[in-house]
C-alpha positions as CSV (number, residue, x, y, z in Angstrom):
1,M,-20.4,47.8,41.6
2,K,-21.0,49.3,38.2
3,E,-21.2,47.1,35.1
4,V,-18.2,49.0,33.6
5,T,-16.1,48.1,36.6
6,K,-17.1,44.4,36.4
7,R,-16.2,44.3,32.7
8,R,-12.8,45.9,33.3
9,I,-12.0,43.4,36.1
10,L,-13.0,40.5,33.9
11,R,-11.1,41.9,31.0
12,W,-7.9,42.2,33.1
13,I,-8.3,38.8,34.5
14,H,-8.6,37.4,31.0
15,I,-5.5,39.4,29.9
16,V,-3.3,38.5,32.9
17,F,-4.2,34.8,32.7
18,G,-3.4,34.8,29.0
19,I,0.3,35.7,29.7
20,P,1.3,32.3,31.0
21,I,-0.2,30.7,27.9
22,L,2.2,32.8,25.8
23,G,5.0,31.6,27.9
24,Y,3.9,28.0,27.5
25,I,3.8,28.3,23.8
26,Y,7.1,30.2,23.3
27,S,9.2,28.7,26.0
28,P,11.9,26.2,25.2
29,F,10.7,22.6,25.1
30,E,12.7,21.6,28.2
31,E,11.0,24.1,30.4
32,I,7.4,23.3,29.5
33,P,6.9,20.4,32.0
34,K,7.8,22.8,34.9
35,Y,4.5,24.7,34.6
36,A,2.4,22.7,32.3
37,T,0.1,21.4,35.0
38,R,-0.6,25.0,36.2
39,V,-1.4,26.1,32.7
40,R,-3.7,23.2,32.0
41,F,-5.6,23.1,35.3
42,V,-5.7,26.8,36.4
43,V,-4.9,29.2,33.6
44,V,-7.0,27.7,30.8
45,P,-10.2,27.2,32.9
46,V,-10.0,30.7,34.2
47,M,-9.5,32.0,30.7
48,L,-12.4,30.0,29.4
49,L,-14.8,31.0,32.2
50,S,-13.9,34.7,32.0
51,G,-14.2,34.7,28.3
52,L,-17.6,32.9,28.4
53,W,-18.8,35.3,31.1
54,M,-17.8,38.4,29.0
55,W,-19.4,36.9,25.9
56,K,-22.6,35.3,27.2
57,G,-22.8,36.6,30.8
58,H,-26.0,38.4,30.2
59,V,-27.7,35.2,29.1
60,L,-26.4,33.3,32.1
61,R,-27.6,36.0,34.5
62,R,-31.1,36.0,32.9
63,L,-31.2,32.1,33.1
64,I,-30.1,32.0,36.7
65,S,-32.7,34.7,37.8
66,K,-35.5,32.8,36.0
67,V,-34.5,29.5,37.6
68,S,-34.3,31.0,41.1
69,E,-37.6,32.9,40.6
70,N,-39.4,29.7,39.5
71,Y,-37.9,27.8,42.4
72,L,-39.0,30.3,45.0
73,H,-42.6,30.5,43.6
74,E,-42.9,26.7,43.4
75,N,-41.7,26.1,46.9
76,G,-43.7,28.9,48.6
77,T,-40.5,30.4,50.1
78,S,-40.5,33.6,52.0
79,I,-38.2,36.5,51.1
80,G,-37.7,39.2,53.7
81,G,-40.7,38.0,55.7
82,I,-43.0,38.1,52.7
83,E,-44.5,34.8,51.9
84,I,-44.5,33.9,48.2
85,Q,-47.4,31.5,47.2
């Protein structure tokens, strides 16, 4: 999958999950308890994670690849039948 496609998917996830937050803010006070739990425990975390990934995803990918590379080299693990010392 191309990077442009990944960015578009993340952007749309971020936009779609932002809509319930607008409803939460602008709905009448009596209706807020109906979907407050969903907004707090599903919508907000998805918004935060997608926003962080769009903002600092390149740093996280680099960090994950370095950690996994160091782990493989330290443990002498084989990749595809090739022994790493």
